N, C-alpha and C positions, 0 to 999 in steps of 0.2 A: 712308516706310513701304513695305517690300517683303516680300511673303510668297512663300516658295518651298517646294517639296516637301522638299528636302534642305537641310541646313545645311552646305554645303561651300564650297570656295574660290571656285568660279564664282559662287555666290550672293552671297558676300561682296563679290567684285569688282563684280558688277552693282549691289549696293546702294550701294557707295561711288561708283561712276560716276554713278548716279542722284542721289545726294545732292550731288555736286559740280556736276552740271548744273543742279539746282534752285536751289541757294544761290549759285552762282557765287563761292564763297569757298574758298580753299585753306587748310585748317587747319594750324596749327603742331604740334598734338598731337591724337591720336585715342585716346579712352579706350574700351576694350571689355572684355568678360569674358574668361575663360580659354580660350575656344574657339580652338584652334590655327590653323585656316585664316585667321582675321582677321589674324594677324601677316604672312603672305605676301601677303594681299590688300592690306593697307595699304602694304606695301613696293612692290608693283607698280603700284598705282593712284595713290598719293600718296607718291612716293619721298622727298620732303623733310620729311614729317611724322614726328614722334616718336610711336611707338606705346606706349601705357601699358596693360599688362594688369592688370586689377584685379578686385575682386569685393566682395560684401557682407560677407564674413567677415574682412576686414582690420581691424586695430585702429588702424592709422596709415596715413598717405598717402592716395592717391586711393581713393575707393570709388564704386560705381555706385548707391548708395542713392537719390540724387535721381532718377536715370533710372528705376530700378525703381519708385519711388513714383509716377512720372508715368503708369505703366501700370495702376495700380489701377482707375480707372474703366473702362478697356477690359476688363480681366479680369472685373470685376463684371458688365458688360453681357454678355459672352460666356458667363458661368456661367448667367445667366438664360435665354439663348438655347440652352443646352446645346451650346455649341461651334460650330465652323465646319464646314460640310458639305464644301465643295470649296475648292481653292486660289483659283479664279477669284472665287467669291462672297465668300470671306474677304478677298481683296485689296480688292474694292469696298467691303465693310463697313468694314474698317479705315481706308481712305483717308477715307471720309466721316465716320466717327466721330471720327477724330483731327482732321480739319478743323473740325468743329463744336466739339470740345473746345478747340481753339486759339482759335476765335472767342469762345467763352464765357469763357476765361481772359484774353482781350484781348491775347494775344501776337501775333495776326495781325489786321490791320485789314481790314475788308470793302471799303473804297473802292478799293484797288489791285487787288483780285481781280475785282471786277465793274465793267466799264466803264459809265459813265453812271449809276452809283448815286447 
């Protein structure tokens, strides 16, 4: 999760670098929406990955519907909090909220995250 003021190429490259550093996995394909800077960011940060531009409106092929559905609890929580005030506090909120949601869904185990647990 990376929150930035602007949705530009530098932000997209920073996100992909952060994702590669955290997961230590080089993907074969990257699926994003129709935002143009993602195409160049994927080409520069992950040159051997195939970029798939997609969206919710497609009737066939790849769609981002599962990805968009995963953000529903976050959007619901932000609606009740009346949005994010600053980028810094928003980044802290989203990191912790997504981490707790991953623990709740059991997609991340607590034992590797907390030494001595």
